[in-house]
N, CA and C of each residue as an Amber inpcrd file, in Angstrom:
protein
   531
  88.4390000  39.1200000   7.0950000  87.2990000  39.7460000   6.4550000
  86.9430000  41.0050000   7.2500000  86.9840000  42.0980000   6.5700000
  86.6070000  43.3890000   7.1490000  85.2690000  43.8200000   6.5310000
  84.7710000  44.9550000   6.9630000  83.4710000  45.4450000   6.5000000
  83.4180000  45.5800000   4.9840000  84.4600000  46.1370000   4.3670000
  84.4350000  46.3180000   2.9090000  84.3810000  44.9740000   2.1830000
  85.0900000  43.9610000   2.6940000  85.0570000  42.6240000   2.0750000
  83.6610000  42.0040000   2.2010000  83.1040000  42.1240000   3.3860000
  81.7740000  41.5770000   3.6860000  80.7210000  42.2210000   2.7760000
  80.7430000  43.5530000   2.6910000  79.7830000  44.2630000   1.8370000
  79.9710000  43.8980000   0.3710000  81.2250000  43.8400000  -0.0770000
  81.5000000  43.5130000  -1.4780000  81.0340000  42.0970000  -1.8230000
  81.2110000  41.1700000  -0.8980000  80.7820000  39.7900000  -1.1310000
  79.2870000  39.7350000  -1.4260000  78.4770000  40.3420000  -0.5760000
  77.0280000  40.2580000  -0.7640000  76.5280000  41.1760000  -1.8770000
  77.1880000  42.3170000  -2.0980000  76.8250000  43.1710000  -3.2340000
  77.0530000  42.4000000  -4.5360000  78.1570000  41.6500000  -4.5910000
  78.4590000  40.8480000  -5.7800000  77.3810000  39.8120000  -6.0630000
  76.9240000  39.1250000  -5.0210000  75.8550000  38.1420000  -5.2110000
  74.5540000  38.8310000  -5.6000000  74.2900000  40.0100000  -5.0430000
  73.0780000  40.7500000  -5.4020000  73.1230000  41.1750000  -6.8780000
  74.2900000  41.4890000  -7.3930000  74.4230000  41.8520000  -8.8090000
  74.2090000  40.6420000  -9.7050000  74.6910000  39.4750000  -9.2710000
  74.6880000  38.2870000 -10.1150000  73.4080000  37.4690000 -10.0560000
  72.6640000  37.5330000  -8.9560000  71.4740000  36.6790000  -8.8550000
  70.3970000  37.1760000  -9.8170000  69.7990000  36.2640000 -10.5500000
  68.8430000  36.6180000 -11.6040000  67.5750000  37.3050000 -11.1030000
  67.1670000  37.0500000  -9.8650000  65.9570000  37.6930000  -9.3580000
  66.2420000  39.0200000  -8.6700000  67.5230000  39.3210000  -8.4380000
  67.8780000  40.5860000  -7.7960000  68.4690000  41.5510000  -8.8280000
  69.5660000  41.1850000  -9.4580000  70.2220000  41.9840000 -10.4960000
  70.4180000  43.4480000 -10.0940000  71.0880000  43.6500000  -8.9680000
  71.3730000  45.0050000  -8.4860000  72.2880000  45.7500000  -9.4520000
  71.9360000  47.0020000  -9.7510000  72.7890000  47.9210000 -10.5040000
  72.6220000  49.3000000  -9.8680000  73.4720000  50.2210000 -10.2630000
  73.3240000  51.5940000  -9.7630000  72.0200000  52.2130000 -10.2730000
  71.6430000  51.8740000 -11.5100000  70.4110000  52.4220000 -12.0940000
  69.1580000  51.7830000 -11.4900000  69.2700000  50.5140000 -11.0960000
  68.1480000  49.8000000 -10.4780000  68.6350000  49.2130000  -9.1530000
  68.7260000  50.0450000  -8.1110000  69.2810000  49.5800000  -6.8380000
  68.3860000  48.5480000  -6.1550000  68.9720000  47.3710000  -5.9230000
  68.2640000  46.2900000  -5.2370000  69.1330000  45.6760000  -4.1540000
  70.1320000  46.4350000  -3.7090000  71.0200000  46.0250000  -2.6220000
  71.1820000  47.2160000  -1.6950000  71.0850000  46.9550000  -0.3950000
  71.2770000  48.0200000   0.5850000  71.9630000  47.4490000   1.8150000
  72.6170000  48.3280000   2.5600000  73.2870000  47.9360000   3.8020000
  72.6970000  48.7520000   4.9400000  72.5330000  48.0990000   6.0930000
  72.1170000  48.8240000   7.2830000  73.0300000  48.4320000   8.4360000
  73.3280000  49.4000000   9.2670000  74.1270000  49.1500000  10.4640000
  73.1490000  48.8560000  11.5930000  73.3040000  47.6840000  12.1900000
  72.3900000  47.2470000  13.2400000  73.1920000  47.0040000  14.5080000
  72.8000000  47.6730000  15.5740000  73.4760000  47.5380000  16.8630000
  73.1860000  46.1840000  17.4920000  74.1120000  45.7200000  18.3120000
  73.8980000  44.4850000  19.0620000  73.0030000  44.7380000  20.2840000
  72.9250000  45.9920000  20.7340000  72.0770000  46.3690000  21.8510000
  70.6150000  46.2470000  21.4260000  69.7880000  45.4940000  22.1740000
  68.4020000  45.2510000  21.7460000  67.5650000  46.5180000  21.5380000
  67.7060000  47.5100000  22.4060000  66.9160000  48.7350000  22.2400000
  67.3710000  49.5360000  21.0300000  68.6750000  49.6580000  20.8490000
  69.1970000  50.3850000  19.6920000  68.8810000  49.6400000  18.4010000
  68.8400000  48.3090000  18.4680000  68.5400000  47.5030000  17.2830000
  67.1520000  47.8500000  16.7300000  66.2070000  48.1110000  17.6020000
  64.8580000  48.4890000  17.1630000  64.9110000  49.8000000  16.3850000
  65.6830000  50.7430000  16.8880000  65.8390000  52.0290000  16.2100000
  66.5270000  51.8230000  14.8540000  67.5890000  51.0170000  14.8450000
  68.3270000  50.7680000  13.6050000  67.4520000  50.0970000  12.5480000
  66.6190000  49.1550000  12.9590000  65.7750000  48.4380000  12.0080000
  64.6850000  49.3490000  11.4250000  64.3540000  50.4260000  12.1130000
  63.3820000  51.3800000  11.5720000  63.9030000  52.0080000  10.2820000
  65.2380000  52.0490000  10.1400000  65.8540000  52.5650000   8.9150000
  65.4550000  51.7380000   7.7000000  65.1440000  50.4780000   7.9340000
  64.7670000  49.5840000   6.8440000  63.5480000  50.1010000   6.0920000
  62.5970000  50.6890000   6.7990000  61.3970000  51.2100000   6.1420000
  61.7320000  52.2460000   5.0810000  62.6220000  53.1810000   5.4040000
  62.9750000  54.1970000   4.4070000  63.8430000  53.6140000   3.3010000
  64.6880000  52.6400000   3.6320000  65.5220000  52.0020000   2.6030000
  64.6710000  51.3250000   1.5380000  63.6300000  50.6420000   1.9710000
  62.8120000  49.8930000   1.0210000  62.1050000  50.8060000   0.0270000
  61.8230000  52.0310000   0.4040000  61.1950000  52.9590000  -0.5390000
  62.1820000  53.4210000  -1.6110000  63.4750000  53.2920000  -1.3670000
  64.4950000  53.7210000  -2.3200000  64.8890000  52.6280000  -3.3040000
  64.5860000  51.3760000  -2.9620000  64.9610000  50.2560000  -3.8280000
  63.9290000  50.0930000  -4.9350000  64.4050000  49.6710000  -6.0980000
  63.5370000  49.5740000  -7.2590000  63.3940000  48.1170000  -7.6980000
  62.3160000  47.4920000  -7.2540000  62.0550000  46.1020000  -7.6200000
  60.6630000  45.9960000  -8.2210000  60.6000000  45.4170000  -9.3970000
  59.3120000  45.2130000 -10.0540000  58.6970000  43.8850000  -9.6530000
  57.5970000  43.5080000 -10.2860000  56.9280000  42.2450000  -9.9650000
  57.8810000  41.0550000 -10.1110000  57.9600000  40.2450000  -9.0570000
  58.8090000  39.0590000  -9.0760000  60.2740000  39.3210000  -8.8000000
  60.6720000  40.5900000  -8.7770000  62.0690000  40.9110000  -8.4820000
  62.2640000  41.0070000  -6.9750000  63.5030000  40.7950000  -6.5540000
  63.8070000  40.7880000  -5.1330000  64.9010000  41.7900000  -4.8090000
  65.0400000  42.0900000  -3.5180000  66.1100000  42.9500000  -3.0370000
  66.8670000  42.2140000  -1.9360000  68.1330000  42.5850000  -1.7560000
  68.9470000  42.0210000  -0.6900000  69.3560000  43.1610000   0.2260000
  69.0410000  43.0410000   1.5050000  69.4320000  44.0290000   2.5040000
  70.4120000  43.3490000   3.4510000  71.6240000  43.8820000   3.4940000
  72.6990000  43.3070000   4.3050000  72.8030000  44.0480000   5.6250000
  72.7890000  43.2990000   6.7150000  72.9710000  43.8840000   8.0360000
  74.4470000  43.8470000   8.4020000  74.8910000  44.8200000   9.1610000
  76.2750000  44.8380000   9.6270000  76.5300000  43.6040000  10.4880000
  77.8030000  43.2020000  10.5620000  78.1210000  42.0350000  11.3880000
  78.5760000  42.4580000  12.7820000  78.5160000  41.5020000  13.6950000
  78.9990000  41.6670000  15.0660000  80.1330000  40.6750000  15.2550000
  81.1450000  41.0600000  16.0140000  82.3290000  40.2260000  16.1510000
  82.5300000  39.7660000  17.5850000  82.8580000  38.5010000  17.7180000
  83.2410000  37.9240000  19.0040000  84.5990000  37.2590000  18.8000000
  85.5180000  37.4820000  19.7500000  86.8380000  36.8740000  19.6700000
  86.8780000  35.6580000  20.5810000  87.5820000  34.6060000  20.1080000
  87.7120000  33.3720000  20.8860000  89.1770000  32.9550000  20.9080000
  89.5230000  32.2190000  21.9610000  90.8960000  31.7450000  22.0860000
  90.8770000  30.2790000  22.4910000  91.7300000  29.5120000  21.8360000
  91.9090000  28.1050000  22.1600000  93.4050000  27.8340000  22.1140000
  94.0380000  27.8000000  23.2800000  95.4980000  27.6730000  23.3240000
  96.1370000  28.9170000  22.7470000  96.9980000  28.7440000  21.7540000
  97.6570000  29.8690000  21.0910000  96.8650000  30.3900000  19.8890000
  95.7420000  29.7590000  19.6030000  94.9600000  30.1110000  18.4230000
  93.8210000  31.0550000  18.8060000  93.7870000  32.2110000  18.1640000
  92.7050000  33.1760000  18.3670000  91.9200000  33.3100000  17.0740000
  90.6190000  33.3750000  17.2080000  89.7540000  33.5190000  16.0360000
  88.7160000  34.5990000  16.2860000  88.1700000  35.1010000  15.1740000
  87.0320000  36.0180000  15.1980000  85.8260000  35.2340000  14.7060000
  84.7170000  35.4660000  15.3330000  83.4660000  34.9350000  14.8160000
  82.6280000  36.1490000  14.4350000  82.4310000  36.3120000  13.1360000
  81.6480000  37.4290000  12.6140000  80.2150000  36.9400000  12.4090000
  79.3030000  37.4420000  13.2160000  77.8940000  37.0770000  13.0820000
  77.2330000  38.0920000  12.1560000  76.7920000  37.6210000  11.0030000
  76.1810000  38.4930000  10.0140000  74.7430000  38.1030000   9.7280000
  74.0840000  38.9200000   8.9340000  72.6990000  38.6390000   8.5600000
  72.3590000  39.3840000   7.2720000  71.4560000  38.7970000   6.5130000
  70.9080000  39.4960000   5.3530000  69.4540000  39.0950000   5.1740000
  68.7330000  39.9360000   4.4590000  67.3270000  39.6800000   4.1480000
  67.1620000  39.6760000   2.6350000  66.3900000  38.7360000   2.1500000
  65.9500000  38.7520000   0.7580000  64.4610000  39.0590000   0.8240000
  64.0650000  40.1500000   0.1590000  62.6880000  40.6320000   0.2540000
  62.0490000  40.7670000  -1.1190000  60.7490000  40.5940000  -1.1390000
  59.9780000  40.7360000  -2.3690000  58.6760000  41.4390000  -2.0210000
  58.2360000  42.2880000  -2.9200000  56.9960000  43.0190000  -2.6910000
  55.7930000  42.1870000  -3.1360000  54.7410000  42.2210000  -2.3160000
  53.4730000  41.5670000  -2.6460000  52.3970000  42.6540000  -2.5240000
  52.1990000  43.4400000  -3.6060000  51.3150000  44.6120000  -3.5320000
  49.8830000  44.3090000  -3.1070000  49.3200000  43.1550000  -3.5420000
  47.9220000  42.8700000  -3.2070000  47.7620000  42.2310000  -1.8250000
  48.8600000  41.8350000  -1.2070000  48.8820000  41.2630000   0.1520000
  48.0140000  40.0150000   0.2950000  47.7860000  39.3000000  -0.7870000
  46.9900000  38.0670000  -0.7260000  47.8840000  36.9130000  -0.2810000
  47.2770000  35.9820000   0.4630000  48.0490000  34.9030000   1.0670000
  48.8330000  34.0660000   0.0590000  48.2430000  33.7530000  -1.0860000
  48.9680000  32.9500000  -2.0690000  50.2320000  33.6620000  -2.5250000
  50.1300000  34.9570000  -2.7890000  51.2950000  35.7370000  -3.2110000
  52.3320000  35.8490000  -2.1020000  51.8670000  36.0010000  -0.8750000
  52.7850000  36.0870000   0.2680000  53.5380000  34.7650000   0.4310000
  52.8060000  33.6480000   0.3690000  53.4510000  32.3400000   0.5180000
  54.4640000  32.0930000  -0.6010000  54.1210000  32.4690000  -1.8190000
  55.0510000  32.3000000  -2.9330000  56.2900000  33.1640000  -2.7380000
  56.1200000  34.4010000  -2.2690000  57.2650000  35.2890000  -2.0180000
  58.1460000  34.7250000  -0.9120000  57.5410000  34.1930000   0.1390000
  58.3230000  33.5990000   1.2240000  59.1210000  32.3930000   0.7340000
  58.4800000  31.5380000  -0.0620000  59.1860000  30.3680000  -0.6050000
  60.3350000  30.7900000  -1.5170000  60.0610000  31.7510000  -2.3790000
  61.0680000  32.1600000  -3.3680000  62.2360000  32.8980000  -2.6980000
  61.9560000  33.7400000  -1.6920000  63.0520000  34.4430000  -1.0220000
  63.9040000  33.4740000  -0.2060000  63.2750000  32.4410000   0.3440000
  64.0500000  31.4160000   1.0480000  64.9880000  30.7100000   0.0630000
  64.4640000  30.3810000  -1.0980000  65.2700000  29.7090000  -2.1170000
  66.4280000  30.6020000  -2.5760000  66.1620000  31.8790000  -2.7860000
  67.2220000  32.8070000  -3.2040000  68.3160000  32.8830000  -2.1450000
  67.9340000  32.9820000  -0.8760000  68.9240000  33.0070000   0.1980000
  69.7730000  31.7450000   0.2180000  69.1380000  30.6010000   0.0210000
  69.8780000  29.3330000  -0.0390000  70.8530000  29.3290000  -1.2160000
  70.4170000  29.8690000  -2.3450000  71.2840000  29.9160000  -3.5280000
  72.5040000  30.7990000  -3.2800000  72.3090000  31.9220000  -2.6120000
  73.4260000  32.8220000  -2.3060000  74.3810000  32.1580000  -1.3190000
  73.8570000  31.5690000  -0.2520000  74.7150000  30.8900000   0.7200000
  75.4440000  29.7080000   0.0880000  74.7710000  28.9740000  -0.7940000
  75.4180000  27.8570000  -1.4950000  76.5550000  28.3660000  -2.3810000
  76.3670000  29.5240000  -2.9980000  77.4290000  30.1170000  -3.8100000
  78.6510000  30.4530000  -2.9720000  78.4220000  31.0080000  -1.7840000
  79.5390000  31.3270000  -0.8870000  80.2290000  30.0470000  -0.4380000
  79.4410000  29.0360000  -0.0700000  80.0190000  27.7680000   0.3780000
  80.8110000  27.0700000  -0.7200000  80.4490000  27.2810000  -1.9840000
  81.1560000  26.6510000  -3.1010000  82.4590000  27.3620000  -3.4370000
  82.6370000  28.5760000  -2.9520000  83.8340000  29.3690000  -3.2440000
  84.9580000  28.9530000  -2.2970000  86.0700000  28.4380000  -2.8200000
  87.1770000  27.9930000  -1.9640000  87.6890000  29.0860000  -1.0290000
  87.5090000  30.3450000  -1.3960000  87.9700000  31.4600000  -0.5720000
  87.2630000  31.5010000   0.7820000  86.0630000  30.9010000   0.8730000
  85.2830000  30.9330000   2.1030000  85.1980000  29.5640000   2.7680000
  86.2250000  28.7490000   2.5470000  86.2630000  27.4240000   3.1430000
  87.4440000  27.2330000   4.0960000  88.4070000  28.1520000   4.0860000
  89.5790000  27.9770000   4.9420000  89.7330000  29.1760000   5.8660000
  90.3380000  30.2630000   5.3800000  90.5950000  31.4290000   6.2360000
  89.3240000  32.1420000   6.6760000  88.4620000  32.4390000   5.7550000
  87.1820000  33.0950000   6.0490000  86.0850000  32.0570000   5.8530000
  85.9010000  31.2080000   6.8360000  85.0160000  30.0450000   6.6920000
  83.5860000  30.3680000   7.1250000  82.6560000  30.1390000   6.1980000
  81.2420000  30.2540000   6.5230000  80.8500000  28.9740000   7.2640000
  80.3860000  29.1180000   8.4980000  80.0360000  27.9760000   9.3450000
  78.6080000  27.5320000   9.0330000  78.4660000  26.3950000   8.3550000
  77.1500000  25.8940000   7.9610000  76.2630000  25.6680000   9.1790000
  76.8540000  25.2250000  10.2800000  76.0720000  24.9400000  11.4880000
  75.4720000  26.1980000  12.1210000  75.9400000  27.3590000  11.7090000
  75.4300000  28.6060000  12.2850000  74.2670000  29.1960000  11.4870000
  74.0040000  28.6870000  10.3080000  72.9930000  29.2860000   9.4270000
  71.5890000  29.0530000   9.9880000  70.8460000  30.1450000  10.0840000
  69.4430000  30.0970000  10.5040000  68.6500000  31.0440000   9.6170000
  67.3790000  30.7520000   9.4560000  66.5350000  31.6780000   8.6940000
  65.1640000  31.7710000   9.3450000  64.5030000  32.8730000   9.0810000
  63.1140000  33.0010000   9.4940000  62.3790000  33.9020000   8.5130000
  61.0770000  33.6960000   8.4430000  60.2390000  34.4890000   7.5550000
  59.9490000  35.8370000   8.2070000  59.9330000  36.8770000   7.3860000
  59.6570000  38.2160000   7.9060000  58.6380000  38.9260000   7.0250000
  57.9480000  39.8700000   7.6180000  56.9760000  40.6710000   6.8910000
  55.6480000  40.6540000   7.6150000  54.8060000  41.6020000   7.3090000
  54.9990000  42.6740000   6.3300000  55.9100000  43.7680000   6.8700000
  56.6800000  44.3720000   5.9690000  57.6020000  45.4520000   6.3120000
  57.2390000  46.7090000   5.5280000  57.8220000  47.8210000   5.9730000
  57.6860000  49.1350000   5.3270000  56.2140000  49.5040000   5.1580000
  55.7530000  49.5680000   3.9080000  54.3630000  49.9740000   3.6540000
  53.3990000  48.7920000   3.7520000  53.8570000  47.6850000   4.3140000
  52.9990000  46.5110000   4.4970000  52.9740000  45.5610000   3.3260000
  53.8250000  45.8000000   2.3110000  53.7940000  44.9520000   1.1160000
  55.0740000  44.1390000   0.9200000  56.0450000  44.2750000   1.8090000
  57.3140000  43.5700000   1.6610000  57.3530000  42.3470000   2.5760000
  57.7300000  41.1970000   2.0020000  57.8530000  39.9380000   2.7250000
  59.1510000  39.2690000   2.2990000  59.6460000  38.3850000   3.1500000
  60.8510000  37.6930000   2.7490000  61.4190000  36.7880000   3.8160000
  62.7110000  36.5230000   3.6560000  63.4320000  35.6260000   4.5490000
  64.6700000  36.3320000   5.0520000  64.9080000  36.2340000   6.3560000
  66.1040000  36.8040000   6.9840000  67.0200000  35.6600000   7.3620000
  68.2910000  35.8150000   7.0270000  69.3010000  34.7890000   7.2670000
  70.3320000  35.2830000   8.2680000  70.6720000  34.4500000   9.2440000
  71.7670000  34.6910000  10.1910000  72.8350000  33.6370000   9.9360000
  74.0960000  34.0080000  10.1080000  75.1980000  33.0840000   9.8450000
  76.4580000  33.6230000  10.5140000  77.4700000  32.7620000  10.6190000
  78.7600000  33.1450000  11.1840000  79.8820000  32.8520000  10.1990000
  80.8260000  33.7840000  10.1100000  82.1020000  33.5550000   9.4440000
  83.1550000  33.4280000  10.5370000  83.9990000  32.4220000  10.4540000
  85.1000000  32.2670000  11.3970000  86.3850000  32.6160000  10.6670000
  87.1510000  33.5460000  11.2330000  88.3890000  33.9890000  10.6030000
  89.5130000  34.0120000  11.6340000  90.7600000  33.8740000  11.1780000
  91.8930000  33.9310000  12.1060000  92.0090000  35.3200000  12.7380000
  92.4440000  35.3610000  14.0090000  92.6230000  36.6450000  14.6870000
  93.9350000  36.7200000  15.4560000  94.7390000  35.6690000  15.3920000
  96.0000000  35.6840000  16.1580000  96.8950000  36.8460000  15.7460000
  97.0570000  37.0710000  14.4510000  97.9090000  38.1700000  13.9790000
  97.3090000  39.5250000  14.3530000  96.0020000  39.6430000  14.2380000
  95.3440000  40.9220000  14.5520000  95.4600000  41.2660000  16.0360000
  95.4730000  40.2660000  16.8930000  95.5490000  40.4950000  18.3360000
  96.9770000  40.3420000  18.8710000  97.9380000  40.3830000  17.9740000
  99.3500000  40.3530000  18.3710000  99.8180000  41.8010000  18.5470000
 100.4340000  42.0890000  19.6910000 100.8860000  43.4490000  19.9920000
 101.9000000  43.9300000  18.9560000 101.6720000  45.1400000  18.4250000
 102.5510000  45.7490000  17.4240000 103.0490000  47.0730000  18.0130000
 104.2460000  47.0590000  18.5310000 104.8140000  48.2380000  19.2040000
 104.8780000  49.4560000  18.2760000 105.1130000  49.2180000  16.9730000
 105.2540000  50.3440000  16.0490000 103.9180000  51.0400000  15.7480000
 102.8080000  50.5090000  16.2460000 101.5190000  51.1560000  16.0670000
 101.2910000  52.2730000  17.1020000 102.1910000  52.3920000  18.0600000
 102.0280000  53.3420000  19.1640000 103.2100000  54.3000000  19.2610000
 102.9330000  55.4680000  19.7860000 103.9940000  56.4280000  20.0760000
 104.7440000  55.9510000  21.3330000 106.0180000  56.3010000  21.4510000
 106.7500000  55.8940000  22.6670000 106.1730000  56.5930000  23.8930000
 106.3500000  55.9530000  25.0580000 105.8380000  56.5320000  26.3100000
 106.6410000  57.7280000  26.7130000
């Protein structure tokens, strides 16, 4: 799984989910690159404020914001794997900022995130080579964001993929000495 596969996977779910329904005319999916460095991560997350002003979600509609993944390589004997740590947010606007509306948005965005993750887990393509690790899934409530009216749920998860072939030396990739 590379960046284009990862982005396409979540863009596809954003297009298909009934509360998101991302299209080019009504953008409700966005990607942000987030550094693993804690100080840079704060700067990167500031981009979210401007992104949310560009997304078009009406009452009850949601948006999906996909964060870039971070990769860690592991080795066990002759087997090498990549662990791709990814994250996404499902957000909904609560213009009046009243507690009942905020609580409903938090509940509904949590449910939407679960539905998307369940869809990935049900797909055989993500059960063997590019395996979504259920034990890695975590979520937390977030908000208010941007102009103070966005609330939702942020999800963290890991994909485990083979890396032995990728980390195998390929002499033809280099010029001779």
